[in-house]
C-alpha positions in Angstrom: -0.9 11.5 2.1 0.1 13.7 -0.5 -2.6 16.1 -2.5 -3.1 14.8 -6.3 -2.6 18.4 -7.8 -0.5 17.2 -10.5 -1.7 13.6 -10.6 -1.8 12.5 -14.1 -1.0 9.4 -16.4 2.4 10.5 -18.3 4.3 7.2 -18.7 3.3 3.3 -18.2 5.0 1.5 -15.3 2.4 -0.9 -14.8 -0.4 -2.4 -17.1 -2.9 -0.5 -15.6 -1.4 2.8 -17.0 -2.1 3.2 -20.9 -1.7 5.9 -23.6 -5.4 6.7 -24.2 -6.1 7.3 -20.2 -7.1 10.8 -19.0 -7.5 11.8 -15.7 -10.0 14.0 -14.6 -8.2 16.2 -12.0 -11.1 17.8 -10.1 -12.5 14.2 -9.4 -9.0 13.1 -8.0 -8.9 15.9 -6.0 -12.2 15.4 -4.7 -12.1 11.3 -4.0 -8.9 12.2 -2.2 -10.4 15.0 0.2 -13.1 12.3 0.8 -10.6 10.1 1.9 -8.9 12.4 4.6 -12.3 13.3 5.6 -13.2 9.6 6.1 -10.3 8.9 7.8 -10.6 11.9 10.0 -14.3 11.3 10.8 -13.1 7.7 12.3 -10.9 9.1 14.6 -7.6 9.1 12.7 -5.0 12.1 12.0 -3.7 12.8 8.4 -0.7 14.7 8.0 0.0 15.9 4.4 3.3 16.3 2.2 3.3 19.2 -0.5 3.0 17.5 -3.7 5.7 18.5 -6.2 5.5 19.7 -9.9 6.4 17.0 -12.6 6.0 14.0 -10.0 2.7 12.7 -10.9 2.4 9.7 -8.5 3.8 11.3 -5.7 -0.1 11.1 -4.5 1.0 7.5 -3.8 2.5 8.1 -0.1 2.6 4.4 0.7 5.5 3.8 -1.6 7.8 6.7 -0.2 8.6 4.5 3.2 7.9 2.0 5.9 7.4 3.3 9.5 7.6 0.7 12.4 8.0 1.9 16.0 9.2 5.3 14.6 11.8 4.1 12.5 11.7 4.9 8.9 12.9 3.2 6.2 12.7 5.4 2.9 12.3 4.1 -0.7 14.6 3.5 -3.6 12.6 3.6 -6.6 12.6 0.7 -9.3 11.3 3.1 -12.1 13.4 6.3 -12.7 10.5 8.7 -13.2 9.5 8.5 -9.4 13.1 8.4 -8.0 13.0 12.1 -6.9 10.0 11.4 -4.8 12.3 9.6 -2.4 14.1 12.9 -1.4 10.7 14.8 -1.1 9.5 12.4 1.2 12.6 11.8 3.1 12.3 15.9 3.7 9.0 15.7 5.1 10.2 12.7 7.8 13.1 14.4 8.7 11.6 18.0 9.4 9.1 16.2 11.2 11.7 14.5 13.6 12.5 11.1 12.3 15.6 9.6 11.5 15.4 8.1 7.7 17.1 5.1 6.7 17.7 5.0 2.8 17.9 1.9 1.4 20.9 0.6 -1.0 18.5 -1.7 -2.9 15.2 -1.1 -4.8 12.8 -0.9 -2.2 9.2 0.8 -2.6 8.0 1.4 1.1 4.5 0.1 2.4 3.9 -0.8 -1.3 5.9 -4.2 -0.9 6.5 -4.3 3.1 3.3 -5.0 5.1 3.5 -5.2 8.9 1.2 -8.2 9.8 1.2 -9.7 12.9 4.9 -10.4 14.2 5.8 -10.4 10.7 6.7 -8.2 8.0 5.3 -9.5 4.6 7.6 -8.4 1.6 6.9 -8.6 -1.9 9.4 -8.9 -4.6 9.2 -9.9 -8.6 8.3 -6.9 -10.1 9.7 -3.4 -8.0 11.0 -4.5 -4.4 14.0 -6.9 -4.6 14.9 -9.5 -2.2 18.2 -7.9 -1.3 15.6 -4.8 0.2 13.9 -7.4 2.0 17.4 -8.4 4.1 17.6 -4.7 4.5 14.2 -4.1 6.2 15.1 -7.2 8.8 18.3 -5.7 9.7 16.8 -2.5 10.1 13.5 -3.0 11.9 14.9 -6.3 13.6 11.5 -8.1 12.7 11.1 -11.3 10.8 10.9 -10.6 7.3 8.6 -13.5 5.0 9.4 -12.9 1.3 6.5 -13.5 -1.0 7.1 -13.6 -4.9 4.2 -11.6 -7.2 3.6 -13.4 -10.3 0.8 -11.4 -11.6 1.9 -8.0 -13.3 -1.4 -6.4 -12.4 -0.4 -6.8 -9.1 3.1 -5.4 -8.9 3.0 -4.3 -5.6 2.1 -6.5 -2.8 -0.2 -4.1 -1.5 -2.6 -4.5 -4.6 -3.0 -8.3 -3.8 -2.7 -8.4 -0.2 -3.2 -6.1 3.3 -3.4 -6.9 7.0 -6.6 -6.8 8.8 -5.6 -6.7 12.2 -3.8 -4.8 14.7 0.2 -5.3 13.5 1.4 -4.5 16.7 -0.2 -7.5 18.4 2.1 -10.3 18.2 -0.8 -12.8 18.9 -3.4 -11.3 16.6 -3.4 -10.5 13.1 -5.0 -11.7 9.9 -4.9 -10.7 6.3 -6.9 -10.4 3.0 -5.1 -11.6 -0.1 -5.5 -13.0 -3.6 -3.7 -16.1 -3.9 -3.1 -16.4 -7.4 -0.9 -13.0 -7.4 1.3 -15.2 -6.1 4.1 -18.3 -6.8 2.9 -21.6 -5.6 5.3 -21.3 -2.6 4.4 -18.1 -1.3 0.3 -19.4 -1.4 1.6 -22.1 0.9 3.4 -19.8 3.0 0.5 -17.7 3.6 -1.6 -20.4 3.9 0.4 -21.9 6.8 1.0 -18.4 8.4 -2.5 -17.2 8.1 -5.1 -20.0 8.0 -7.9 -17.4 9.3 -7.2 -15.0 6.0 -9.9 -14.0 4.0 -9.6 -15.0 0.6 -10.4 -12.5 -2.3 -11.9 -13.3 -5.8 -9.8 -11.9 -8.8 -12.7 -9.5 -9.5 -12.7 -8.1 -5.9 -8.7 -7.9 -6.6 -9.3 -5.9 -9.9 -11.4 -3.6 -8.1 -8.4 -2.8 -5.9 -10.3 -4.3 -2.9 -7.3 -5.4 -1.5 -5.9 -1.9 -2.1 -7.2 -1.1 1.7 -6.7 0.2 4.9 -7.6 -1.4 8.0 -7.6 -0.1 11.8 -8.5 -3.5 13.4 -12.3 -2.6 13.2 -12.9 -0.2 10.0 -11.9 -1.7 6.3 -11.6 1.8 4.3 -12.3 -0.7 0.7 -12.8 0.2 -2.9 -17.0 -0.1 -3.2 -16.6 -1.7 -6.3 -15.1 -4.9 -4.4 -18.3 -6.1 -3.5 -17.9 -9.6 -2.5 -14.8 -8.7 -0.3 -17.0 -6.6 1.5 -19.7 -9.1 2.0 -17.1 -11.3 3.6 -15.6 -8.6 6.0 -18.8 -7.9 7.3 -19.5 -11.6 7.7 -16.1 -11.5 9.7 -17.3 -9.1 12.0 -15.6 -6.0 10.5 -16.8 -2.6 9.6 -16.3 -2.1 5.7 -16.4 1.6 4.9 -16.6 2.2 1.2 -14.4 5.1 -0.4 -14.2 5.6 -4.2 -10.7 6.2 -5.5 -11.8 5.0 -9.1 -9.8 7.8 -10.6 -6.3 6.8 -9.2 -7.3 3.1 -10.5 -6.3 4.5 -14.1 -2.5 4.6 -12.6 -2.7 1.4 -10.7 -3.6 2.5 -7.0 -6.2 3.2 -4.7 -6.8 3.7 -1.0 -3.8 2.2 0.7 -1.7 3.4 -2.1 -2.8 7.3 -1.2 -1.9 6.5 2.5 1.7 6.0 4.5 0.6 4.7 7.7 3.1 6.0 10.6 3.4 3.8 13.4 5.1 5.4 16.1 
């Protein structure tokens, strides 16, 4: 995770970012720290990457890479404003002892690449390209399933879908997702692969309910996504509401702020 010391909305690269938005930096810092404290209270380890002046979106650590079995596929951002973030995160990973593959194609890390059971689900349509899906498959040796996003409010896959169960369990795994964020063909693919999926409403998706993190039991989720929380509870998961509403102003939430290191 990366401290939101410089978090702000200085430009618009998705529909959530508007000229009239003002960020409460103190509130953003408090919400981010609460997320860290909540992760640690549930037994998770949190590492931090130093923030850099002039990179207001660096707080969205999920976009920096995808890490599977200790292998790191870095990022190559679509928006010019975010491109310097890649080098900062690659420096951190290398200092931590990881080898990093820098993608040739536009690739925005866990924003569009989501491990789910035996697959990596991969979004395209607004940011990450289909060529990056091929790179990810060649690099990780894991089947990559391409999914096309069609609603600009769900510009990254992790705003419209998240994995609920342990991605290292090849026989387990289901997801929660908002079907209308996807093309008709992609909806059919998801329905075939994940017949037990939790299907979210647009209200819950717009509340960043699908920008969640699950450890297989606990689901760290936006408290505004009340319908999704009820569904998760009914399925036997333990919802852990964490409010990151200040980050919604830039189109991000819990998952966007969280890079998961699968070693």
